[in-house]
mmCIF entry with sequence, helices, sheets and N, C-alpha, C, O atoms, coordinates in Angstrom:
data_MODEL
# 
_entry.id   MODEL 
# 
_entity.id                         1 
_entity.type                       polymer 
_entity.pdbx_number_of_molecules   1 
# 
_entity_poly.entity_id                      1 
_entity_poly.type                           'polypeptide(L)' 
_entity_poly.nstd_linkage                   no 
_entity_poly.nstd_monomer                   no 
_entity_poly.pdbx_seq_one_letter_code       
;(UNK)(UNK)(UNK)(UNK)(UNK)(UNK)(UNK)(UNK)(UNK)(UNK)(UNK)(UNK)(UNK)(UNK)(UNK)(UNK)
(UNK)(UNK)(UNK)(UNK)(UNK)(UNK)(UNK)(UNK)(UNK)(UNK)(UNK)(UNK)(UNK)(UNK)(UNK)(UNK)
(UNK)(UNK)(UNK)(UNK)(UNK)(UNK)(UNK)(UNK)(UNK)(UNK)(UNK)(UNK)(UNK)(UNK)(UNK)(UNK)
(UNK)(UNK)(UNK)(UNK)(UNK)(UNK)
;
_entity_poly.pdbx_seq_one_letter_code_can   XXXXXXXXXXXXXXXXXXXXXXXXXXXXXXXXXXXXXXXXXXXXXXXXXXXXXX 
_entity_poly.pdbx_strand_id                 A 
# 
loop_
_entity_poly_seq.entity_id 
_entity_poly_seq.num 
_entity_poly_seq.mon_id 
_entity_poly_seq.hetero 
1 1  UNK n 
1 2  UNK n 
1 3  UNK n 
1 4  UNK n 
1 5  UNK n 
1 6  UNK n 
1 7  UNK n 
1 8  UNK n 
1 9  UNK n 
1 10 UNK n 
1 11 UNK n 
1 12 UNK n 
1 13 UNK n 
1 14 UNK n 
1 15 UNK n 
1 16 UNK n 
1 17 UNK n 
1 18 UNK n 
1 19 UNK n 
1 20 UNK n 
1 21 UNK n 
1 22 UNK n 
1 23 UNK n 
1 24 UNK n 
1 25 UNK n 
1 26 UNK n 
1 27 UNK n 
1 28 UNK n 
1 29 UNK n 
1 30 UNK n 
1 31 UNK n 
1 32 UNK n 
1 33 UNK n 
1 34 UNK n 
1 35 UNK n 
1 36 UNK n 
1 37 UNK n 
1 38 UNK n 
1 39 UNK n 
1 40 UNK n 
1 41 UNK n 
1 42 UNK n 
1 43 UNK n 
1 44 UNK n 
1 45 UNK n 
1 46 UNK n 
1 47 UNK n 
1 48 UNK n 
1 49 UNK n 
1 50 UNK n 
1 51 UNK n 
1 52 UNK n 
1 53 UNK n 
1 54 UNK n 
# 
_struct_asym.id          A 
_struct_asym.entity_id   1 
# 
_struct_conf.conf_type_id            HELX_P 
_struct_conf.id                      HELX_P1 
_struct_conf.pdbx_PDB_helix_id       AA1 
_struct_conf.beg_label_comp_id       UNK 
_struct_conf.beg_label_asym_id       A 
_struct_conf.beg_label_seq_id        2 
_struct_conf.pdbx_beg_PDB_ins_code   ? 
_struct_conf.end_label_comp_id       UNK 
_struct_conf.end_label_asym_id       A 
_struct_conf.end_label_seq_id        53 
_struct_conf.pdbx_end_PDB_ins_code   ? 
_struct_conf.beg_auth_comp_id        UNK 
_struct_conf.beg_auth_asym_id        A 
_struct_conf.beg_auth_seq_id         2 
_struct_conf.end_auth_comp_id        UNK 
_struct_conf.end_auth_asym_id        A 
_struct_conf.end_auth_seq_id         53 
_struct_conf.pdbx_PDB_helix_class    1 
_struct_conf.details                 ? 
_struct_conf.pdbx_PDB_helix_length   52 
# 
_struct_conf_type.id          HELX_P 
_struct_conf_type.criteria    ? 
_struct_conf_type.reference   ? 
# 
loop_
_atom_site.group_PDB 
_atom_site.id 
_atom_site.type_symbol 
_atom_site.label_atom_id 
_atom_site.label_alt_id 
_atom_site.label_comp_id 
_atom_site.label_asym_id 
_atom_site.label_entity_id 
_atom_site.label_seq_id 
_atom_site.pdbx_PDB_ins_code 
_atom_site.Cartn_x 
_atom_site.Cartn_y 
_atom_site.Cartn_z 
_atom_site.occupancy 
_atom_site.B_iso_or_equiv 
_atom_site.pdbx_formal_charge 
_atom_site.auth_seq_id 
_atom_site.auth_comp_id 
_atom_site.auth_asym_id 
_atom_site.auth_atom_id 
_atom_site.pdbx_PDB_model_num 
ATOM 1   N N  . UNK A 1 1  ? -14.012 14.534 -84.334 1.00 0.00 ? 1  UNK A N  1 
ATOM 2   C CA . UNK A 1 1  ? -12.788 15.008 -83.667 1.00 0.00 ? 1  UNK A CA 1 
ATOM 3   C C  . UNK A 1 1  ? -13.114 15.576 -82.284 1.00 0.00 ? 1  UNK A C  1 
ATOM 4   O O  . UNK A 1 1  ? -12.374 15.357 -81.325 1.00 0.00 ? 1  UNK A O  1 
ATOM 5   N N  . UNK A 1 2  ? -14.215 16.299 -82.190 1.00 0.00 ? 2  UNK A N  1 
ATOM 6   C CA . UNK A 1 2  ? -14.597 16.916 -80.916 1.00 0.00 ? 2  UNK A CA 1 
ATOM 7   C C  . UNK A 1 2  ? -14.854 15.842 -79.858 1.00 0.00 ? 2  UNK A C  1 
ATOM 8   O O  . UNK A 1 2  ? -14.470 16.000 -78.700 1.00 0.00 ? 2  UNK A O  1 
ATOM 9   N N  . UNK A 1 3  ? -15.507 14.749 -80.264 1.00 0.00 ? 3  UNK A N  1 
ATOM 10  C CA . UNK A 1 3  ? -15.832 13.673 -79.321 1.00 0.00 ? 3  UNK A CA 1 
ATOM 11  C C  . UNK A 1 3  ? -14.550 13.104 -78.712 1.00 0.00 ? 3  UNK A C  1 
ATOM 12  O O  . UNK A 1 3  ? -14.465 12.891 -77.503 1.00 0.00 ? 3  UNK A O  1 
ATOM 13  N N  . UNK A 1 4  ? -13.563 12.863 -79.561 1.00 0.00 ? 4  UNK A N  1 
ATOM 14  C CA . UNK A 1 4  ? -12.294 12.301 -79.101 1.00 0.00 ? 4  UNK A CA 1 
ATOM 15  C C  . UNK A 1 4  ? -11.642 13.254 -78.099 1.00 0.00 ? 4  UNK A C  1 
ATOM 16  O O  . UNK A 1 4  ? -11.149 12.824 -77.056 1.00 0.00 ? 4  UNK A O  1 
ATOM 17  N N  . UNK A 1 5  ? -11.642 14.544 -78.417 1.00 0.00 ? 5  UNK A N  1 
ATOM 18  C CA . UNK A 1 5  ? -11.028 15.529 -77.521 1.00 0.00 ? 5  UNK A CA 1 
ATOM 19  C C  . UNK A 1 5  ? -11.726 15.539 -76.166 1.00 0.00 ? 5  UNK A C  1 
ATOM 20  O O  . UNK A 1 5  ? -11.083 15.650 -75.122 1.00 0.00 ? 5  UNK A O  1 
ATOM 21  N N  . UNK A 1 6  ? -13.063 15.421 -76.198 1.00 0.00 ? 6  UNK A N  1 
ATOM 22  C CA . UNK A 1 6  ? -13.827 15.429 -74.949 1.00 0.00 ? 6  UNK A CA 1 
ATOM 23  C C  . UNK A 1 6  ? -13.422 14.238 -74.089 1.00 0.00 ? 6  UNK A C  1 
ATOM 24  O O  . UNK A 1 6  ? -13.216 14.368 -72.882 1.00 0.00 ? 6  UNK A O  1 
ATOM 25  N N  . UNK A 1 7  ? -13.312 13.069 -74.730 1.00 0.00 ? 7  UNK A N  1 
ATOM 26  C CA . UNK A 1 7  ? -12.934 11.852 -74.018 1.00 0.00 ? 7  UNK A CA 1 
ATOM 27  C C  . UNK A 1 7  ? -11.533 12.015 -73.420 1.00 0.00 ? 7  UNK A C  1 
ATOM 28  O O  . UNK A 1 7  ? -11.300 11.661 -72.265 1.00 0.00 ? 7  UNK A O  1 
ATOM 29  N N  . UNK A 1 8  ? -10.625 12.542 -74.198 1.00 0.00 ? 8  UNK A N  1 
ATOM 30  C CA . UNK A 1 8  ? -9.262  12.759 -73.724 1.00 0.00 ? 8  UNK A CA 1 
ATOM 31  C C  . UNK A 1 8  ? -9.265  13.708 -72.537 1.00 0.00 ? 8  UNK A C  1 
ATOM 32  O O  . UNK A 1 8  ? -8.533  13.511 -71.567 1.00 0.00 ? 8  UNK A O  1 
ATOM 33  N N  . UNK A 1 9  ? -10.095 14.738 -72.624 1.00 0.00 ? 9  UNK A N  1 
ATOM 34  C CA . UNK A 1 9  ? -10.199 15.710 -71.530 1.00 0.00 ? 9  UNK A CA 1 
ATOM 35  C C  . UNK A 1 9  ? -10.608 15.039 -70.244 1.00 0.00 ? 9  UNK A C  1 
ATOM 36  O O  . UNK A 1 9  ? -10.032 15.296 -69.187 1.00 0.00 ? 9  UNK A O  1 
ATOM 37  N N  . UNK A 1 10 ? -11.630 14.155 -70.333 1.00 0.00 ? 10 UNK A N  1 
ATOM 38  C CA . UNK A 1 10 ? -12.107 13.463 -69.132 1.00 0.00 ? 10 UNK A CA 1 
ATOM 39  C C  . UNK A 1 10 ? -11.011 12.570 -68.569 1.00 0.00 ? 10 UNK A C  1 
ATOM 40  O O  . UNK A 1 10 ? -10.766 12.561 -67.362 1.00 0.00 ? 10 UNK A O  1 
ATOM 41  N N  . UNK A 1 11 ? -10.360 11.826 -69.440 1.00 0.00 ? 11 UNK A N  1 
ATOM 42  C CA . UNK A 1 11 ? -9.272  10.943 -68.998 1.00 0.00 ? 11 UNK A CA 1 
ATOM 43  C C  . UNK A 1 11 ? -8.155  11.756 -68.355 1.00 0.00 ? 11 UNK A C  1 
ATOM 44  O O  . UNK A 1 11 ? -7.568  11.360 -67.348 1.00 0.00 ? 11 UNK A O  1 
ATOM 45  N N  . UNK A 1 12 ? -7.885  12.894 -68.963 1.00 0.00 ? 12 UNK A N  1 
ATOM 46  C CA . UNK A 1 12 ? -6.822  13.750 -68.444 1.00 0.00 ? 12 UNK A CA 1 
ATOM 47  C C  . UNK A 1 12 ? -7.173  14.231 -67.037 1.00 0.00 ? 12 UNK A C  1 
ATOM 48  O O  . UNK A 1 12 ? -6.323  14.232 -66.147 1.00 0.00 ? 12 UNK A O  1 
ATOM 49  N N  . UNK A 1 13 ? -8.434  14.641 -66.837 1.00 0.00 ? 13 UNK A N  1 
ATOM 50  C CA . UNK A 1 13 ? -8.868  15.097 -65.512 1.00 0.00 ? 13 UNK A CA 1 
ATOM 51  C C  . UNK A 1 13 ? -8.662  13.994 -64.490 1.00 0.00 ? 13 UNK A C  1 
ATOM 52  O O  . UNK A 1 13 ? -8.147  14.225 -63.396 1.00 0.00 ? 13 UNK A O  1 
ATOM 53  N N  . UNK A 1 14 ? -9.079  12.779 -64.871 1.00 0.00 ? 14 UNK A N  1 
ATOM 54  C CA . UNK A 1 14 ? -8.961  11.651 -63.961 1.00 0.00 ? 14 UNK A CA 1 
ATOM 55  C C  . UNK A 1 14 ? -7.484  11.394 -63.647 1.00 0.00 ? 14 UNK A C  1 
ATOM 56  O O  . UNK A 1 14 ? -7.105  11.151 -62.501 1.00 0.00 ? 14 UNK A O  1 
ATOM 57  N N  . UNK A 1 15 ? -6.673  11.456 -64.691 1.00 0.00 ? 15 UNK A N  1 
ATOM 58  C CA . UNK A 1 15 ? -5.234  11.218 -64.535 1.00 0.00 ? 15 UNK A CA 1 
ATOM 59  C C  . UNK A 1 15 ? -4.628  12.265 -63.603 1.00 0.00 ? 15 UNK A C  1 
ATOM 60  O O  . UNK A 1 15 ? -3.832  11.939 -62.722 1.00 0.00 ? 15 UNK A O  1 
ATOM 61  N N  . UNK A 1 16 ? -5.012  13.519 -63.805 1.00 0.00 ? 16 UNK A N  1 
ATOM 62  C CA . UNK A 1 16 ? -4.464  14.601 -62.982 1.00 0.00 ? 16 UNK A CA 1 
ATOM 63  C C  . UNK A 1 16 ? -4.861  14.399 -61.526 1.00 0.00 ? 16 UNK A C  1 
ATOM 64  O O  . UNK A 1 16 ? -4.046  14.602 -60.626 1.00 0.00 ? 16 UNK A O  1 
ATOM 65  N N  . UNK A 1 17 ? -6.112  13.999 -61.287 1.00 0.00 ? 17 UNK A N  1 
ATOM 66  C CA . UNK A 1 17 ? -6.563  13.751 -59.911 1.00 0.00 ? 17 UNK A CA 1 
ATOM 67  C C  . UNK A 1 17 ? -5.702  12.678 -59.262 1.00 0.00 ? 17 UNK A C  1 
ATOM 68  O O  . UNK A 1 17 ? -5.193  12.857 -58.155 1.00 0.00 ? 17 UNK A O  1 
ATOM 69  N N  . UNK A 1 18 ? -5.544  11.556 -59.966 1.00 0.00 ? 18 UNK A N  1 
ATOM 70  C CA . UNK A 1 18 ? -4.733  10.448 -59.445 1.00 0.00 ? 18 UNK A CA 1 
ATOM 71  C C  . UNK A 1 18 ? -3.319  10.936 -59.183 1.00 0.00 ? 18 UNK A C  1 
ATOM 72  O O  . UNK A 1 18 ? -2.732  10.663 -58.136 1.00 0.00 ? 18 UNK A O  1 
ATOM 73  N N  . UNK A 1 19 ? -2.789  11.660 -60.149 1.00 0.00 ? 19 UNK A N  1 
ATOM 74  C CA . UNK A 1 19 ? -1.412  12.128 -60.077 1.00 0.00 ? 19 UNK A CA 1 
ATOM 75  C C  . UNK A 1 19 ? -1.215  13.054 -58.885 1.00 0.00 ? 19 UNK A C  1 
ATOM 76  O O  . UNK A 1 19 ? -0.209  12.963 -58.181 1.00 0.00 ? 19 UNK A O  1 
ATOM 77  N N  . UNK A 1 20 ? -2.186  13.951 -58.660 1.00 0.00 ? 20 UNK A N  1 
ATOM 78  C CA . UNK A 1 20 ? -2.071  14.883 -57.540 1.00 0.00 ? 20 UNK A CA 1 
ATOM 79  C C  . UNK A 1 20 ? -1.995  14.123 -56.228 1.00 0.00 ? 20 UNK A C  1 
ATOM 80  O O  . UNK A 1 20 ? -1.220  14.476 -55.338 1.00 0.00 ? 20 UNK A O  1 
ATOM 81  N N  . UNK A 1 21 ? -2.809  13.069 -56.112 1.00 0.00 ? 21 UNK A N  1 
ATOM 82  C CA . UNK A 1 21 ? -2.802  12.276 -54.878 1.00 0.00 ? 21 UNK A CA 1 
ATOM 83  C C  . UNK A 1 21 ? -1.441  11.628 -54.678 1.00 0.00 ? 21 UNK A C  1 
ATOM 84  O O  . UNK A 1 21 ? -0.876  11.681 -53.585 1.00 0.00 ? 21 UNK A O  1 
ATOM 85  N N  . UNK A 1 22 ? -0.913  11.013 -55.741 1.00 0.00 ? 22 UNK A N  1 
ATOM 86  C CA . UNK A 1 22 ? 0.368   10.311 -55.596 1.00 0.00 ? 22 UNK A CA 1 
ATOM 87  C C  . UNK A 1 22 ? 1.486   11.311 -55.322 1.00 0.00 ? 22 UNK A C  1 
ATOM 88  O O  . UNK A 1 22 ? 2.392   11.039 -54.534 1.00 0.00 ? 22 UNK A O  1 
ATOM 89  N N  . UNK A 1 23 ? 1.418   12.463 -55.973 1.00 0.00 ? 23 UNK A N  1 
ATOM 90  C CA . UNK A 1 23 ? 2.450   13.480 -55.747 1.00 0.00 ? 23 UNK A CA 1 
ATOM 91  C C  . UNK A 1 23 ? 2.387   13.956 -54.303 1.00 0.00 ? 23 UNK A C  1 
ATOM 92  O O  . UNK A 1 23 ? 3.420   14.134 -53.657 1.00 0.00 ? 23 UNK A O  1 
ATOM 93  N N  . UNK A 1 24 ? 1.174   14.163 -53.797 1.00 0.00 ? 24 UNK A N  1 
ATOM 94  C CA . UNK A 1 24 ? 1.014   14.610 -52.411 1.00 0.00 ? 24 UNK A CA 1 
ATOM 95  C C  . UNK A 1 24 ? 1.591   13.573 -51.451 1.00 0.00 ? 24 UNK A C  1 
ATOM 96  O O  . UNK A 1 24 ? 2.312   13.915 -50.513 1.00 0.00 ? 24 UNK A O  1 
ATOM 97  N N  . UNK A 1 25 ? 1.266   12.299 -51.695 1.00 0.00 ? 25 UNK A N  1 
ATOM 98  C CA . UNK A 1 25 ? 1.790   11.226 -50.840 1.00 0.00 ? 25 UNK A CA 1 
ATOM 99  C C  . UNK A 1 25 ? 3.309   11.213 -50.906 1.00 0.00 ? 25 UNK A C  1 
ATOM 100 O O  . UNK A 1 25 ? 3.989   11.086 -49.888 1.00 0.00 ? 25 UNK A O  1 
ATOM 101 N N  . UNK A 1 26 ? 3.830   11.347 -52.127 1.00 0.00 ? 26 UNK A N  1 
ATOM 102 C CA . UNK A 1 26 ? 5.272   11.301 -52.336 1.00 0.00 ? 26 UNK A CA 1 
ATOM 103 C C  . UNK A 1 26 ? 5.956   12.445 -51.585 1.00 0.00 ? 26 UNK A C  1 
ATOM 104 O O  . UNK A 1 26 ? 6.980   12.251 -50.929 1.00 0.00 ? 26 UNK A O  1 
ATOM 105 N N  . UNK A 1 27 ? 5.367   13.643 -51.693 1.00 0.00 ? 27 UNK A N  1 
ATOM 106 C CA . UNK A 1 27 ? 5.954   14.797 -51.018 1.00 0.00 ? 27 UNK A CA 1 
ATOM 107 C C  . UNK A 1 27 ? 5.923   14.600 -49.507 1.00 0.00 ? 27 UNK A C  1 
ATOM 108 O O  . UNK A 1 27 ? 6.886   14.914 -48.808 1.00 0.00 ? 27 UNK A O  1 
ATOM 109 N N  . UNK A 1 28 ? 4.791   14.072 -49.010 1.00 0.00 ? 28 UNK A N  1 
ATOM 110 C CA . UNK A 1 28 ? 4.657   13.815 -47.573 1.00 0.00 ? 28 UNK A CA 1 
ATOM 111 C C  . UNK A 1 28 ? 5.751   12.844 -47.134 1.00 0.00 ? 28 UNK A C  1 
ATOM 112 O O  . UNK A 1 28 ? 6.417   13.048 -46.119 1.00 0.00 ? 28 UNK A O  1 
ATOM 113 N N  . UNK A 1 29 ? 5.920   11.783 -47.924 1.00 0.00 ? 29 UNK A N  1 
ATOM 114 C CA . UNK A 1 29 ? 6.925   10.767 -47.627 1.00 0.00 ? 29 UNK A CA 1 
ATOM 115 C C  . UNK A 1 29 ? 8.317   11.388 -47.603 1.00 0.00 ? 29 UNK A C  1 
ATOM 116 O O  . UNK A 1 29 ? 9.113   11.134 -46.699 1.00 0.00 ? 29 UNK A O  1 
ATOM 117 N N  . UNK A 1 30 ? 8.594   12.211 -48.619 1.00 0.00 ? 30 UNK A N  1 
ATOM 118 C CA . UNK A 1 30 ? 9.920   12.834 -48.695 1.00 0.00 ? 30 UNK A CA 1 
ATOM 119 C C  . UNK A 1 30 ? 10.158  13.761 -47.511 1.00 0.00 ? 30 UNK A C  1 
ATOM 120 O O  . UNK A 1 30 ? 11.259  13.828 -46.966 1.00 0.00 ? 30 UNK A O  1 
ATOM 121 N N  . UNK A 1 31 ? 9.096   14.480 -47.122 1.00 0.00 ? 31 UNK A N  1 
ATOM 122 C CA . UNK A 1 31 ? 9.210   15.392 -45.989 1.00 0.00 ? 31 UNK A CA 1 
ATOM 123 C C  . UNK A 1 31 ? 9.561   14.608 -44.728 1.00 0.00 ? 31 UNK A C  1 
ATOM 124 O O  . UNK A 1 31 ? 10.474  14.982 -43.992 1.00 0.00 ? 31 UNK A O  1 
ATOM 125 N N  . UNK A 1 32 ? 8.831   13.521 -44.481 1.00 0.00 ? 32 UNK A N  1 
ATOM 126 C CA . UNK A 1 32 ? 9.087   12.692 -43.300 1.00 0.00 ? 32 UNK A CA 1 
ATOM 127 C C  . UNK A 1 32 ? 10.500  12.136 -43.361 1.00 0.00 ? 32 UNK A C  1 
ATOM 128 O O  . UNK A 1 32 ? 11.215  12.103 -42.359 1.00 0.00 ? 32 UNK A O  1 
ATOM 129 N N  . UNK A 1 33 ? 10.890  11.701 -44.552 1.00 0.00 ? 33 UNK A N  1 
ATOM 130 C CA . UNK A 1 33 ? 12.209  11.106 -44.736 1.00 0.00 ? 33 UNK A CA 1 
ATOM 131 C C  . UNK A 1 33 ? 13.308  12.114 -44.433 1.00 0.00 ? 33 UNK A C  1 
ATOM 132 O O  . UNK A 1 33 ? 14.289  11.788 -43.764 1.00 0.00 ? 33 UNK A O  1 
ATOM 133 N N  . UNK A 1 34 ? 13.144  13.342 -44.927 1.00 0.00 ? 34 UNK A N  1 
ATOM 134 C CA . UNK A 1 34 ? 14.178  14.349 -44.702 1.00 0.00 ? 34 UNK A CA 1 
ATOM 135 C C  . UNK A 1 34 ? 14.236  14.709 -43.223 1.00 0.00 ? 34 UNK A C  1 
ATOM 136 O O  . UNK A 1 34 ? 15.313  14.984 -42.694 1.00 0.00 ? 34 UNK A O  1 
ATOM 137 N N  . UNK A 1 35 ? 13.076  14.712 -42.544 1.00 0.00 ? 35 UNK A N  1 
ATOM 138 C CA . UNK A 1 35 ? 13.071  14.973 -41.106 1.00 0.00 ? 35 UNK A CA 1 
ATOM 139 C C  . UNK A 1 35 ? 13.847  13.884 -40.380 1.00 0.00 ? 35 UNK A C  1 
ATOM 140 O O  . UNK A 1 35 ? 14.632  14.164 -39.474 1.00 0.00 ? 35 UNK A O  1 
ATOM 141 N N  . UNK A 1 36 ? 13.616  12.635 -40.789 1.00 0.00 ? 36 UNK A N  1 
ATOM 142 C CA . UNK A 1 36 ? 14.339  11.513 -40.182 1.00 0.00 ? 36 UNK A CA 1 
ATOM 143 C C  . UNK A 1 36 ? 15.837  11.722 -40.350 1.00 0.00 ? 36 UNK A C  1 
ATOM 144 O O  . UNK A 1 36 ? 16.609  11.562 -39.404 1.00 0.00 ? 36 UNK A O  1 
ATOM 145 N N  . UNK A 1 37 ? 16.240  12.082 -41.570 1.00 0.00 ? 37 UNK A N  1 
ATOM 146 C CA . UNK A 1 37 ? 17.660  12.274 -41.850 1.00 0.00 ? 37 UNK A CA 1 
ATOM 147 C C  . UNK A 1 37 ? 18.230  13.370 -40.966 1.00 0.00 ? 37 UNK A C  1 
ATOM 148 O O  . UNK A 1 37 ? 19.330  13.238 -40.431 1.00 0.00 ? 37 UNK A O  1 
ATOM 149 N N  . UNK A 1 38 ? 17.468  14.464 -40.814 1.00 0.00 ? 38 UNK A N  1 
ATOM 150 C CA . UNK A 1 38 ? 17.932  15.575 -39.974 1.00 0.00 ? 38 UNK A CA 1 
ATOM 151 C C  . UNK A 1 38 ? 18.098  15.091 -38.540 1.00 0.00 ? 38 UNK A C  1 
ATOM 152 O O  . UNK A 1 38 ? 19.095  15.399 -37.886 1.00 0.00 ? 38 UNK A O  1 
ATOM 153 N N  . UNK A 1 39 ? 17.116  14.330 -38.053 1.00 0.00 ? 39 UNK A N  1 
ATOM 154 C CA . UNK A 1 39 ? 17.183  13.816 -36.680 1.00 0.00 ? 39 UNK A CA 1 
ATOM 155 C C  . UNK A 1 39 ? 18.394  12.914 -36.493 1.00 0.00 ? 39 UNK A C  1 
ATOM 156 O O  . UNK A 1 39 ? 19.096  12.999 -35.486 1.00 0.00 ? 39 UNK A O  1 
ATOM 157 N N  . UNK A 1 40 ? 18.630  12.051 -37.471 1.00 0.00 ? 40 UNK A N  1 
ATOM 158 C CA . UNK A 1 40 ? 19.778  11.139 -37.386 1.00 0.00 ? 40 UNK A CA 1 
ATOM 159 C C  . UNK A 1 40 ? 21.071  11.948 -37.352 1.00 0.00 ? 40 UNK A C  1 
ATOM 160 O O  . UNK A 1 40 ? 21.977  11.666 -36.568 1.00 0.00 ? 40 UNK A O  1 
ATOM 161 N N  . UNK A 1 41 ? 21.139  12.959 -38.217 1.00 0.00 ? 41 UNK A N  1 
ATOM 162 C CA . UNK A 1 41 ? 22.342  13.786 -38.274 1.00 0.00 ? 41 UNK A CA 1 
ATOM 163 C C  . UNK A 1 41 ? 22.534  14.498 -36.933 1.00 0.00 ? 41 UNK A C  1 
ATOM 164 O O  . UNK A 1 41 ? 23.647  14.565 -36.411 1.00 0.00 ? 41 UNK A O  1 
ATOM 165 N N  . UNK A 1 42 ? 21.436  15.029 -36.381 1.00 0.00 ? 42 UNK A N  1 
ATOM 166 C CA . UNK A 1 42 ? 21.516  15.751 -35.111 1.00 0.00 ? 42 UNK A CA 1 
ATOM 167 C C  . UNK A 1 42 ? 21.978  14.816 -33.996 1.00 0.00 ? 42 UNK A C  1 
ATOM 168 O O  . UNK A 1 42 ? 22.821  15.187 -33.179 1.00 0.00 ? 42 UNK A O  1 
ATOM 169 N N  . UNK A 1 43 ? 21.430  13.609 -33.965 1.00 0.00 ? 43 UNK A N  1 
ATOM 170 C CA . UNK A 1 43 ? 21.813  12.681 -32.892 1.00 0.00 ? 43 UNK A CA 1 
ATOM 171 C C  . UNK A 1 43 ? 23.277  12.263 -33.051 1.00 0.00 ? 43 UNK A C  1 
ATOM 172 O O  . UNK A 1 43 ? 23.976  12.062 -32.058 1.00 0.00 ? 43 UNK A O  1 
ATOM 173 N N  . UNK A 1 44 ? 23.737  12.134 -34.289 1.00 0.00 ? 44 UNK A N  1 
ATOM 174 C CA . UNK A 1 44 ? 25.151  11.797 -34.502 1.00 0.00 ? 44 UNK A CA 1 
ATOM 175 C C  . UNK A 1 44 ? 26.032  12.929 -33.997 1.00 0.00 ? 44 UNK A C  1 
ATOM 176 O O  . UNK A 1 44 ? 27.070  12.694 -33.379 1.00 0.00 ? 44 UNK A O  1 
ATOM 177 N N  . UNK A 1 45 ? 25.607  14.168 -34.269 1.00 0.00 ? 45 UNK A N  1 
ATOM 178 C CA . UNK A 1 45 ? 26.370  15.324 -33.791 1.00 0.00 ? 45 UNK A CA 1 
ATOM 179 C C  . UNK A 1 45 ? 26.406  15.348 -32.273 1.00 0.00 ? 45 UNK A C  1 
ATOM 180 O O  . UNK A 1 45 ? 27.440  15.636 -31.671 1.00 0.00 ? 45 UNK A O  1 
ATOM 181 N N  . UNK A 1 46 ? 25.263  15.043 -31.655 1.00 0.00 ? 46 UNK A N  1 
ATOM 182 C CA . UNK A 1 46 ? 25.199  15.025 -30.188 1.00 0.00 ? 46 UNK A CA 1 
ATOM 183 C C  . UNK A 1 46 ? 26.156  13.968 -29.638 1.00 0.00 ? 46 UNK A C  1 
ATOM 184 O O  . UNK A 1 46 ? 26.878  14.218 -28.673 1.00 0.00 ? 46 UNK A O  1 
ATOM 185 N N  . UNK A 1 47 ? 26.155  12.793 -30.254 1.00 0.00 ? 47 UNK A N  1 
ATOM 186 C CA . UNK A 1 47 ? 27.046  11.715 -29.809 1.00 0.00 ? 47 UNK A CA 1 
ATOM 187 C C  . UNK A 1 47 ? 28.507  12.146 -29.934 1.00 0.00 ? 47 UNK A C  1 
ATOM 188 O O  . UNK A 1 47 ? 29.326  11.872 -29.057 1.00 0.00 ? 47 UNK A O  1 
ATOM 189 N N  . UNK A 1 48 ? 28.814  12.818 -31.027 1.00 0.00 ? 48 UNK A N  1 
ATOM 190 C CA . UNK A 1 48 ? 30.183  13.284 -31.241 1.00 0.00 ? 48 UNK A CA 1 
ATOM 191 C C  . UNK A 1 48 ? 30.566  14.292 -30.161 1.00 0.00 ? 48 UNK A C  1 
ATOM 192 O O  . UNK A 1 48 ? 31.675  14.249 -29.628 1.00 0.00 ? 48 UNK A O  1 
ATOM 193 N N  . UNK A 1 49 ? 29.638  15.204 -29.841 1.00 0.00 ? 49 UNK A N  1 
ATOM 194 C CA . UNK A 1 49 ? 29.906  16.205 -28.805 1.00 0.00 ? 49 UNK A CA 1 
ATOM 195 C C  . UNK A 1 49 ? 30.131  15.530 -27.453 1.00 0.00 ? 49 UNK A C  1 
ATOM 196 O O  . UNK A 1 49 ? 31.042  15.896 -26.711 1.00 0.00 ? 49 UNK A O  1 
ATOM 197 N N  . UNK A 1 50 ? 29.290  14.540 -27.142 1.00 0.00 ? 50 UNK A N  1 
ATOM 198 C CA . UNK A 1 50 ? 29.425  13.836 -25.865 1.00 0.00 ? 50 UNK A CA 1 
ATOM 199 C C  . UNK A 1 50 ? 30.798  13.174 -25.775 1.00 0.00 ? 50 UNK A C  1 
ATOM 200 O O  . UNK A 1 50 ? 31.445  13.224 -24.729 1.00 0.00 ? 50 UNK A O  1 
ATOM 201 N N  . UNK A 1 51 ? 31.240  12.557 -26.861 1.00 0.00 ? 51 UNK A N  1 
ATOM 202 C CA . UNK A 1 51 ? 32.548  11.887 -26.871 1.00 0.00 ? 51 UNK A CA 1 
ATOM 203 C C  . UNK A 1 51 ? 33.664  12.906 -26.642 1.00 0.00 ? 51 UNK A C  1 
ATOM 204 O O  . UNK A 1 51 ? 34.620  12.639 -25.914 1.00 0.00 ? 51 UNK A O  1 
ATOM 205 N N  . UNK A 1 52 ? 33.530  14.088 -27.276 1.00 0.00 ? 52 UNK A N  1 
ATOM 206 C CA . UNK A 1 52 ? 34.553  15.125 -27.120 1.00 0.00 ? 52 UNK A CA 1 
ATOM 207 C C  . UNK A 1 52 ? 34.608  15.609 -25.675 1.00 0.00 ? 52 UNK A C  1 
ATOM 208 O O  . UNK A 1 52 ? 35.686  15.857 -25.136 1.00 0.00 ? 52 UNK A O  1 
ATOM 209 N N  . UNK A 1 53 ? 33.433  15.742 -25.051 1.00 0.00 ? 53 UNK A N  1 
ATOM 210 C CA . UNK A 1 53 ? 33.365  16.280 -23.687 1.00 0.00 ? 53 UNK A CA 1 
ATOM 211 C C  . UNK A 1 53 ? 33.871  15.300 -22.641 1.00 0.00 ? 53 UNK A C  1 
ATOM 212 O O  . UNK A 1 53 ? 34.243  15.716 -21.543 1.00 0.00 ? 53 UNK A O  1 
ATOM 213 N N  . UNK A 1 54 ? 33.896  14.005 -22.955 1.00 0.00 ? 54 UNK A N  1 
ATOM 214 C CA . UNK A 1 54 ? 34.328  13.014 -21.955 1.00 0.00 ? 54 UNK A CA 1 
ATOM 215 C C  . UNK A 1 54 ? 35.820  13.103 -21.693 1.00 0.00 ? 54 UNK A C  1 
ATOM 216 O O  . UNK A 1 54 ? 36.350  12.344 -20.882 1.00 0.00 ? 54 UNK A O  1 
# 
């Protein structure tokens, strides 16, 4: 039983490492994406303001 647990532990460590990398990439991607959305929203607001001022 101990041998099996040890093997599972190693696999789990490997899985967690992989998972952390993918989660980090995912978070980075989401961060960039939300920044893009904010920029798009800001530029739309600017365009709306310009139209109002004309």
